[in-house]
C-alpha positions as CSV (number, residue, x, y, z in Angstrom):
1,X,23.9,262.1,-40.1
2,X,25.4,260.2,-37.3
3,X,23.0,258.9,-34.6
4,X,23.7,259.2,-30.9
5,X,23.1,255.7,-29.8
6,X,23.6,253.6,-26.5
7,X,26.5,252.0,-28.2
8,X,28.1,255.1,-29.7
9,X,30.9,255.3,-27.1
10,X,31.8,251.6,-27.5
11,X,35.2,250.5,-26.4
12,X,37.8,249.8,-29.2
13,X,40.4,247.3,-28.8
14,X,44.0,247.9,-29.8
15,X,43.6,245.6,-32.7
16,X,40.5,247.5,-34.0
17,X,37.6,245.4,-32.5
18,X,34.7,247.6,-31.4
19,X,32.8,246.1,-28.5
20,X,29.1,247.1,-28.6
21,X,27.4,246.5,-25.4
22,X,24.0,245.7,-27.0
23,X,25.8,243.0,-29.1
24,X,27.1,241.5,-26.0
25,X,23.8,241.5,-24.3
26,X,21.6,239.9,-27.1
27,X,24.3,237.4,-28.4
28,X,23.4,234.3,-26.6
29,X,19.6,235.0,-27.2
30,X,20.1,235.3,-30.8
31,X,22.4,232.3,-31.1
32,X,19.8,230.2,-29.3
33,X,17.2,231.0,-32.0
34,X,19.8,230.5,-34.8
35,X,20.7,227.0,-33.4
36,X,16.9,226.1,-33.9
37,X,16.0,228.0,-37.1
38,X,19.2,227.8,-39.2
39,X,20.3,224.7,-41.1
40,X,23.1,222.6,-39.9
41,X,24.7,223.4,-43.2
42,X,24.2,226.4,-45.7
43,X,24.6,230.0,-46.1
44,X,23.7,233.0,-44.1
45,X,24.0,236.7,-45.3
46,X,24.1,239.2,-42.5
47,X,22.8,242.7,-43.4
48,X,24.5,245.6,-41.5
49,X,26.9,243.6,-39.5
50,X,28.0,246.8,-37.6
51,X,30.8,245.9,-35.3
52,X,31.0,242.3,-36.4
53,X,30.6,240.7,-33.1
54,X,27.5,238.6,-34.1
55,X,29.3,237.3,-37.1
56,X,32.2,236.2,-35.2
57,X,30.3,234.7,-32.4
58,X,27.7,233.0,-34.8
59,X,30.3,231.5,-37.1
60,X,31.9,230.0,-34.3
61,X,28.7,228.7,-32.8
62,X,27.5,227.4,-36.1
63,X,30.4,225.9,-37.8
64,X,28.5,224.3,-40.8
65,X,27.0,227.8,-41.9
66,X,28.9,229.9,-44.2
67,X,28.4,233.3,-42.7
68,X,28.7,236.4,-44.9
69,X,29.0,239.7,-43.0
70,X,28.1,243.0,-44.8
71,X,27.6,246.6,-44.1
72,X,26.6,249.7,-46.0
73,X,29.4,251.8,-44.2
74,X,32.9,250.8,-45.2
75,X,34.3,252.3,-42.0
76,X,32.7,249.3,-40.2
77,X,34.7,246.6,-42.1
78,X,37.7,247.4,-39.8
79,X,36.1,246.2,-36.7
80,X,34.6,243.1,-38.6
81,X,37.7,242.2,-39.9
82,X,39.3,242.4,-36.3
83,X,36.8,240.3,-34.8
84,X,37.3,237.6,-37.5
85,X,41.0,237.8,-36.9
86,X,40.6,237.6,-33.3
87,X,39.4,234.0,-33.3
88,X,39.6,232.8,-37.0
89,X,36.8,230.6,-38.2
90,X,36.9,228.8,-41.6
91,X,33.2,229.4,-42.3
92,X,33.4,233.2,-41.7
93,X,33.7,235.1,-45.0
94,X,35.5,238.3,-45.2
95,X,33.0,241.3,-44.9
96,X,32.0,243.2,-48.0
97,X,30.1,246.6,-48.5
98,X,26.6,246.1,-49.3
99,X,24.0,249.0,-49.5
100,X,20.8,246.7,-48.7
101,X,18.7,249.7,-49.6
102,X,19.9,249.6,-53.2
103,X,17.5,247.9,-55.7
104,X,18.1,244.6,-57.1
105,X,21.0,243.7,-55.0
106,X,19.5,240.4,-54.2
107,X,20.2,239.2,-57.7
108,X,23.9,239.3,-56.8
109,X,23.2,237.2,-53.5
110,X,20.9,234.4,-54.5
111,X,19.9,231.3,-52.9
112,X,20.6,232.2,-49.2
113,X,19.5,229.7,-46.6
114,X,19.3,232.6,-43.9
115,X,19.2,236.4,-44.4
116,X,19.8,237.9,-40.9
117,X,19.0,241.6,-39.9
118,X,19.8,242.6,-36.3
119,X,18.9,245.9,-34.7
120,X,18.7,247.8,-37.9
121,X,15.0,248.6,-38.8
122,X,14.5,251.2,-35.9
123,X,17.6,253.1,-37.1
124,X,16.5,253.7,-40.7
125,X,13.3,255.2,-42.6
126,X,10.3,253.2,-43.4
127,X,10.8,253.3,-47.0
128,X,14.4,252.1,-46.7
129,X,13.3,249.5,-44.2
130,X,10.6,248.3,-46.9
131,X,13.3,248.0,-49.6
132,X,15.6,246.0,-47.4
133,X,13.0,243.6,-46.4
134,X,12.0,243.2,-50.1
135,X,15.2,242.4,-51.3
136,X,16.4,240.2,-48.4
137,X,13.3,238.0,-49.2
138,X,14.3,238.0,-52.6
139,X,17.7,236.6,-51.8
140,X,16.4,233.6,-50.2
141,X,16.3,230.0,-51.7
142,X,13.0,228.2,-51.4
143,X,12.3,227.4,-47.8
144,X,15.0,229.9,-46.7
145,X,14.5,232.2,-43.8
146,X,14.6,235.7,-43.4
147,X,15.2,236.6,-39.6
148,X,14.8,240.0,-38.2
149,X,15.7,240.9,-34.7
150,X,15.0,244.1,-32.7
151,X,12.6,246.2,-30.8
152,X,9.2,246.9,-32.4
153,X,6.0,248.9,-31.5
154,X,2.8,246.8,-30.8
155,X,-0.4,248.7,-32.1
156,X,1.5,251.8,-32.3
157,X,2.9,251.6,-28.6
158,X,6.2,250.9,-27.1
159,X,6.2,248.2,-24.4
160,X,8.4,249.7,-21.7
161,X,9.6,253.0,-20.4
162,X,13.0,252.5,-21.6
163,X,11.7,251.6,-25.2
164,X,9.6,254.7,-25.3
165,X,12.7,256.7,-24.2
166,X,14.8,255.2,-26.9
167,X,12.2,255.5,-29.7
168,X,11.7,259.2,-28.7
169,X,15.5,259.9,-28.7
170,X,15.7,258.5,-32.4
171,X,12.7,260.3,-33.6
172,X,14.1,263.6,-32.0
173,X,17.4,263.1,-34.1
174,X,15.6,262.1,-37.2
175,X,11.7,262.3,-37.5
176,X,12.0,259.6,-40.3
177,X,13.5,256.8,-38.2
178,X,12.1,255.0,-34.9
179,X,10.7,251.7,-33.9
180,X,8.5,250.0,-36.6
181,X,5.2,248.6,-35.7
182,X,5.1,244.8,-35.6
183,X,2.0,244.8,-37.9
184,X,3.9,246.8,-40.5
185,X,6.7,244.4,-40.5
186,X,4.3,241.3,-40.8
187,X,2.8,243.1,-43.8
188,X,6.1,243.5,-45.5
189,X,6.7,239.7,-44.9
190,X,3.3,238.9,-46.3
191,X,3.8,241.1,-49.4
192,X,7.2,238.9,-49.9
193,X,5.1,235.7,-49.6
194,X,6.8,234.9,-46.4
195,X,5.1,232.7,-43.9
196,X,5.8,234.4,-40.5
197,X,6.5,233.3,-37.0
198,X,7.4,235.5,-34.1
199,X,9.8,234.6,-31.2
200,X,9.8,236.5,-28.0
201,X,13.2,237.6,-27.0
202,X,14.7,239.2,-23.7
203,X,14.1,243.0,-23.0
204,X,11.0,243.0,-24.9
205,X,12.6,242.4,-28.2
206,X,11.4,240.2,-30.9
207,X,12.8,237.9,-33.8
208,X,10.5,237.8,-36.6
209,X,11.0,234.5,-38.8
210,X,9.8,234.6,-42.3
211,X,10.0,231.5,-44.4
212,X,10.0,231.4,-48.1
213,X,7.6,229.1,-50.0
């Protein structure tokens, strides 16, 4: 099933780059947090890279961080590759297909300094979200960080009319998806033995940062 999302009609450049408006809006805020939280040198595994905009911008802004984009949908690799080619960065790795909901994938991606997930959890069922968070935590090196950005419920409630409408739209298309509650995500981090901090982001979004022991 293909979801109808605000970015569904994103413009596509002649070179294949998909321009997702949401990625443009939140790019600067996410990079600000990465500058504070990511190591100056190390590895970052991005789950569900989508259009590839965050990978291209992040690799350029954090040149000491080896950035590995991935996506479960092979069709998304075209845009990711096009963004990488538009402004080549030596630390940006070619994208690979990774189904992050599959069991035991973390063993193939060990010792990551950062695993980054942007705007994914509200688009997938709860059981799949739990599997992705569990495996992402397993992929971290000691003291590595799992960073999850997006919109969340607080005590079962949305925090704005716009979020309420978007959440309702998602659930109308697929009752198994929709905004995840902040407390639920914190519980998943706790089960993975991650020490959790929360950073407030623009437009009522959050960045959850879980640090491995």
